[in-house]
C-alpha positions as CSV (number, residue, x, y, z in Angstrom):
1,M,22.7,-10.7,-30.5
2,K,19.2,-11.4,-29.4
3,K,18.6,-15.1,-28.6
4,N,15.8,-17.1,-30.1
5,Y,13.5,-17.9,-27.2
6,N,10.0,-19.3,-27.2
7,F,7.5,-18.6,-24.5
8,I,4.1,-19.6,-23.3
9,I,1.9,-17.5,-21.2
10,E,-0.1,-19.4,-18.6
11,K,-2.2,-18.9,-15.5
12,N,-0.6,-19.7,-12.2
13,N,-2.5,-20.8,-9.1
14,C,0.3,-20.1,-6.6
15,C,0.7,-23.7,-5.7
16,D,4.5,-23.5,-6.0
17,L,5.6,-20.3,-4.2
18,G,9.2,-21.6,-4.2
19,E,9.4,-21.3,-8.0
20,L,8.1,-17.7,-7.8
21,I,10.7,-16.9,-5.3
22,I,13.5,-18.3,-7.5
23,L,12.3,-16.0,-10.3
24,T,12.2,-13.1,-7.8
25,K,15.8,-13.7,-6.7
26,T,16.9,-13.0,-10.3
27,Y,15.6,-9.5,-9.9
28,Y,15.8,-8.6,-6.2
29,K,18.6,-9.2,-3.7
30,E,16.3,-8.4,-0.7
31,S,12.6,-7.9,-0.5
32,D,9.6,-9.2,1.4
33,I,8.5,-11.1,-1.7
34,L,11.5,-13.4,-1.2
35,S,9.9,-14.7,1.9
36,K,7.5,-17.6,1.6
37,D,5.6,-16.5,4.7
38,Y,5.0,-13.1,3.2
39,L,3.8,-14.6,-0.1
40,K,1.4,-16.9,1.8
41,W,0.0,-13.9,3.6
42,Q,-0.3,-11.8,0.4
43,Y,-1.4,-14.4,-2.1
44,L,-3.2,-17.1,-0.1
45,K,-4.6,-15.4,3.1
46,N,-6.0,-12.3,1.5
47,P,-9.7,-12.1,2.7
48,S,-10.7,-10.8,-0.8
49,G,-9.3,-13.9,-2.6
50,K,-6.3,-15.3,-4.5
51,P,-4.3,-13.3,-7.1
52,F,-5.0,-13.1,-10.7
53,L,-1.6,-14.3,-11.8
54,F,-0.1,-15.1,-15.2
55,V,3.5,-16.1,-15.8
56,S,5.6,-16.6,-18.9
57,R,7.7,-19.7,-19.3
58,E,10.5,-20.5,-21.7
59,T,9.4,-23.6,-23.5
60,K,12.8,-25.3,-24.0
61,T,14.0,-25.0,-20.4
62,N,10.6,-24.7,-18.7
63,E,12.1,-21.8,-16.7
64,L,9.8,-19.0,-15.4
65,A,10.6,-15.9,-17.4
66,G,8.3,-13.4,-15.7
67,Q,5.1,-12.7,-13.8
68,Y,2.3,-10.2,-13.8
69,L,-0.3,-10.3,-11.0
70,V,-2.9,-8.3,-9.3
71,I,-4.5,-9.1,-5.9
72,P,-8.2,-8.6,-5.3
73,I,-9.2,-5.7,-3.1
74,K,-12.7,-4.7,-2.0
75,Y,-13.3,-1.0,-2.4
76,N,-15.8,1.4,-0.9
77,F,-17.2,3.2,-4.0
78,Y,-19.8,5.8,-3.2
79,G,-21.2,3.7,-0.4
80,D,-21.2,0.5,-2.4
81,E,-18.8,-2.4,-2.1
82,V,-17.0,-2.9,-5.5
83,M,-14.4,-5.6,-6.3
84,G,-11.1,-4.2,-7.7
85,T,-7.5,-5.3,-7.9
86,L,-4.1,-3.9,-7.0
87,S,-1.2,-4.5,-9.4
88,L,2.1,-5.4,-7.7
89,N,5.2,-7.7,-7.8
90,T,5.5,-7.4,-11.6
91,L,8.9,-8.6,-12.9
92,T,10.7,-10.2,-15.8
93,H,13.8,-12.3,-15.5
94,P,16.8,-10.1,-16.7
95,K,17.9,-12.4,-19.4
96,Y,14.4,-12.6,-20.9
97,Q,13.7,-8.8,-20.9
98,R,12.9,-7.0,-24.2
99,N,10.8,-9.9,-25.5
100,G,7.4,-8.2,-25.0
101,L,6.6,-10.4,-22.0
102,F,5.4,-7.6,-19.7
103,T,2.6,-6.6,-22.1
104,K,1.6,-10.2,-22.9
105,M,1.4,-11.3,-19.3
106,A,-0.4,-8.1,-18.3
107,D,-3.0,-8.4,-21.1
108,A,-3.7,-12.0,-20.0
109,T,-4.1,-11.0,-16.3
110,L,-6.2,-8.0,-17.0
111,N,-8.5,-9.9,-19.4
112,N,-8.9,-12.5,-16.7
113,C,-10.0,-9.7,-14.3
114,K,-12.5,-8.5,-16.9
115,D,-13.9,-12.0,-17.3
116,E,-14.3,-12.3,-13.6
117,S,-16.2,-9.0,-13.3
118,V,-13.5,-7.1,-11.5
119,A,-14.4,-3.5,-11.9
120,F,-11.0,-1.8,-12.0
121,T,-7.3,-2.2,-11.3
122,T,-5.1,0.3,-9.4
123,G,-1.3,0.6,-9.1
124,F,1.6,2.5,-7.7
125,P,4.3,1.8,-10.3
126,N,7.9,2.6,-9.9
127,P,9.6,5.0,-12.4
128,N,10.9,2.1,-14.5
129,S,7.6,0.4,-15.0
130,Y,5.3,3.5,-15.1
131,P,5.7,4.1,-18.9
132,G,4.7,0.6,-19.7
133,F,1.5,0.7,-17.6
134,V,0.3,4.0,-19.1
135,R,1.4,3.6,-22.8
136,K,0.8,-0.1,-23.3
137,L,-1.8,-1.3,-20.8
138,G,-4.4,1.5,-20.8
139,F,-3.8,2.8,-17.3
140,S,-4.6,6.4,-16.6
141,H,-2.2,8.5,-14.4
142,L,-4.4,10.3,-11.8
143,G,-1.4,12.2,-10.4
144,D,1.2,11.7,-7.7
145,V,0.1,11.1,-4.1
146,P,1.5,13.9,-1.8
147,L,4.1,12.9,0.8
148,L,3.9,15.0,3.9
149,I,6.5,15.2,6.7
150,K,6.7,16.7,10.2
151,P,10.3,17.3,11.3
152,L,11.1,16.4,14.9
153,R,15.0,16.5,15.0
154,L,16.3,18.9,12.5
155,T,20.0,18.5,13.4
156,N,19.8,14.8,13.0
157,I,17.9,15.1,9.7
158,L,20.7,17.3,8.3
159,L,23.4,14.9,9.5
160,S,21.6,11.8,8.1
161,Y,20.9,13.5,4.8
162,F,24.7,13.8,4.0
163,K,25.5,10.2,5.0
164,S,27.0,8.3,2.1
165,K,25.5,4.9,2.9
166,K,21.7,4.8,3.1
167,V,19.6,1.7,3.3
168,K,16.2,2.1,1.6
169,H,14.4,-0.1,4.2
170,G,16.1,-0.8,7.5
171,E,15.1,-2.5,10.7
172,A,12.0,-1.7,12.8
173,I,12.2,0.8,15.7
174,D,10.5,-0.2,18.9
175,I,8.6,2.6,20.7
176,D,6.8,2.2,24.0
177,Y,3.5,4.1,23.4
178,K,1.9,5.3,26.6
179,Q,-1.8,4.9,26.3
180,N,-4.3,7.3,28.0
181,N,-8.0,7.5,28.8
182,N,-8.9,8.2,25.1
183,I,-6.2,6.6,23.0
184,K,-6.0,2.8,23.2
185,E,-4.4,0.1,21.1
186,L,-6.8,-1.9,19.0
187,D,-7.1,-5.5,20.2
188,F,-7.9,-7.9,17.3
189,S,-8.8,-10.7,19.7
190,S,-11.4,-8.5,21.4
191,K,-15.1,-8.8,20.3
192,K,-15.7,-5.4,21.9
193,D,-13.0,-3.7,19.8
194,E,-14.3,-5.5,16.7
195,L,-17.8,-4.2,17.3
196,L,-16.5,-0.7,18.1
197,Y,-14.4,-0.6,15.0
198,S,-17.1,-2.0,12.7
199,R,-19.5,0.7,13.9
200,F,-16.8,3.3,13.3
201,W,-16.0,2.1,9.8
202,N,-19.6,1.9,8.7
203,K,-19.9,5.6,9.6
204,V,-16.6,6.9,8.4
205,K,-16.6,5.2,5.0
206,M,-19.4,7.5,4.0
207,K,-16.9,10.4,4.3
208,Y,-14.9,8.9,1.4
209,K,-16.1,8.7,-2.1
210,I,-13.6,6.0,-3.1
211,S,-11.4,4.1,-0.7
212,T,-10.2,0.6,0.2
213,N,-12.9,-1.2,2.1
214,K,-11.2,-1.1,5.5
215,D,-13.5,-3.3,7.5
216,F,-12.2,-5.2,10.5
217,G,-11.2,-8.3,8.5
218,F,-9.1,-6.2,6.1
219,L,-7.5,-4.2,8.9
220,K,-6.5,-7.5,10.7
221,W,-5.1,-9.0,7.5
222,R,-3.2,-5.9,6.4
223,Y,-1.7,-4.8,9.7
224,F,-1.9,-7.7,12.2
225,D,-1.4,-10.9,10.2
226,L,1.5,-9.7,8.0
227,P,4.4,-11.8,9.2
228,T,7.4,-9.7,8.1
229,R,6.4,-6.2,9.4
230,H,5.2,-4.7,12.6
231,Y,2.5,-2.0,13.0
232,K,0.7,-0.4,15.9
233,I,-3.0,0.3,15.5
234,F,-4.7,2.9,17.9
235,Y,-8.1,4.3,18.3
236,Y,-9.5,7.4,19.9
237,E,-12.5,6.6,22.1
238,K,-15.1,9.1,23.3
239,D,-18.4,8.2,24.9
240,N,-17.8,4.5,24.2
241,E,-17.5,5.1,20.5
242,I,-14.4,5.2,18.2
243,E,-13.9,8.7,16.8
244,G,-10.6,8.1,15.1
245,I,-8.1,5.5,14.0
246,F,-4.4,5.7,13.2
247,V,-1.8,3.0,12.2
248,I,1.9,3.6,12.8
249,K,5.1,1.9,11.6
250,N,8.4,3.0,13.1
251,T,11.4,2.2,10.9
252,K,14.8,3.2,9.7
253,T,14.6,4.3,6.1
254,W,17.0,6.1,3.8
255,G,19.3,6.8,6.8
256,F,16.5,8.3,8.9
257,N,14.5,7.2,11.9
258,V,10.9,7.6,10.7
259,S,7.4,7.2,12.2
260,V,5.3,6.3,9.1
261,I,1.6,7.0,9.5
262,M,0.1,4.1,7.4
263,D,-3.5,5.2,7.8
264,F,-5.4,7.9,9.6
265,M,-9.2,8.3,9.8
266,I,-11.4,10.6,11.8
267,L,-15.2,10.5,12.0
268,R,-16.1,14.2,12.4
269,D,-14.0,16.3,14.9
270,E,-10.8,17.9,13.7
271,K,-9.9,18.6,17.3
272,I,-9.6,14.8,17.8
273,A,-7.4,14.7,14.7
274,S,-5.1,17.2,16.3
275,K,-5.0,15.2,19.6
276,M,-4.1,12.1,17.7
277,I,-1.3,13.8,15.8
278,K,0.0,15.4,19.1
279,Y,0.0,11.9,20.6
280,I,2.0,10.5,17.7
281,S,4.5,13.4,17.8
282,K,5.0,13.2,21.6
283,N,5.8,9.4,21.5
284,S,7.9,9.8,18.3
285,K,10.1,12.4,20.0
286,K,10.6,10.1,23.0
287,G,11.6,7.3,20.6
288,S,14.3,9.4,18.9
289,I,12.4,9.7,15.6
290,D,13.7,12.3,13.1
291,F,10.4,13.0,11.4
292,I,6.9,11.7,10.9
293,A,5.8,10.9,7.3
294,V,2.4,10.4,5.9
295,L,1.2,9.7,2.4
296,H,-2.2,11.1,1.9
297,S,-4.3,12.2,-1.1
298,K,-6.0,15.6,-0.8
299,A,-9.2,14.1,0.7
300,Y,-10.9,14.7,4.0
301,E,-8.0,14.3,6.6
302,F,-5.4,16.0,4.5
303,N,-6.0,19.5,6.0
304,S,-5.6,18.1,9.5
305,F,-2.0,17.3,8.8
306,V,-1.3,20.7,7.3
307,K,-2.8,22.4,10.3
308,N,-0.6,20.3,12.7
309,G,2.8,21.1,11.3
310,F,3.1,18.8,8.3
311,F,4.3,20.1,4.9
312,K,4.4,18.6,1.5
313,L,7.9,17.4,0.6
314,P,9.1,19.0,-2.7
315,Q,9.4,16.6,-5.6
316,K,13.1,17.1,-6.0
317,L,13.6,15.8,-2.4
318,L,11.5,12.7,-2.9
319,P,13.4,9.4,-3.1
320,Q,10.8,8.3,-5.6
321,K,7.6,9.9,-7.1
322,I,4.5,8.1,-6.0
323,H,2.4,7.7,-9.1
324,F,-1.2,6.5,-8.8
325,I,-2.7,4.8,-11.8
326,V,-6.1,3.3,-12.5
327,R,-7.6,1.1,-15.3
328,K,-11.3,0.4,-15.8
329,N,-11.9,-3.3,-16.6
330,N,-15.7,-3.3,-16.8
331,D,-18.5,-0.7,-16.9
332,F,-20.3,-0.2,-13.6
333,D,-22.5,2.5,-11.9
334,K,-20.7,5.9,-11.6
335,S,-17.6,4.4,-13.2
336,E,-16.8,7.8,-14.7
337,K,-16.0,9.0,-11.1
338,L,-13.1,6.5,-11.0
339,F,-10.7,8.9,-12.8
340,L,-11.1,12.0,-10.6
341,A,-8.1,12.1,-8.3
342,H,-9.9,14.1,-5.6
343,N,-12.4,11.3,-5.2
344,W,-9.8,8.9,-3.8
345,K,-8.7,8.4,-0.2
346,L,-5.1,7.0,-0.5
347,T,-2.5,6.4,2.2
348,F,0.7,4.3,2.7
349,G,-1.6,1.4,3.7
350,D,-3.1,1.2,0.2
351,Y,0.0,-0.3,-1.4
352,D,2.7,-2.7,-0.5
353,V,5.9,-0.8,-0.2
354,F,5.6,0.0,3.6
């Protein structure tokens, strides 16, 4: 029998992260969002601002029943900077599910985005929440982002595939990358590297119709300041200018040793893309990596991966389909371009799973 609960929907300013973690523990046994340091990074140190967050609360007990939030993200939209948001960390306490809280909290959050002139909201929902986003919240499904892999150790891949116990997200793998005259690790404390990267980003962003605004501040926050994960950021230098950037995370996932390419950008020369991929492959092999994985929409650099030994993983082999959804909150210049999948530059770095 369904219990008679009463709820209020209210805005939350993230002043009590502990309470949000208590709610999360009712849904997840392990996750980064159970870490207060992670939430401080994601909610309070985001250079684009604090989340738009609404929670539901059971009135008799004052217990949090659910949360719906989006974090602000600046996007490069046809050369202009546009404020958008990314939907993540949505959950409802198991005992309060089937009370319509998901829709009520989402409506409150997205209406707040509209009032604050946020242009649009994006998301990568899991299979359980995907129907609700599309059918109830007005999101459009632009398609699934392709996952490409490059096998390095076929025998070990086959052996790992048939293992009975597989942990979705395992520990990090430490690889000693040997730098050379062209490929160097980005130093976030270096003013020279900041200047070089800023010049690179201001040029390369014109190659993308729609992308996250990956300026130096965003790159530092997303990959260097994150307290619970470890990334390596490298650049390809030629004639004292950056010609390419790639971000790597090495980890055990689903029983495999994987080099995950979080992001990959080249300015103009596909030969440099090939050199960067060969560099990743060589070091990954030395580090006993089974395969390299990259999530990449069919925009600009996609063909560089295909030409260098990557292939699209068939959907039946995917652990989970990677849906990409978009919702327009306000009208803005060229907003009709928002719903064309080929306009988007999307990588692992654009959402919070890796």
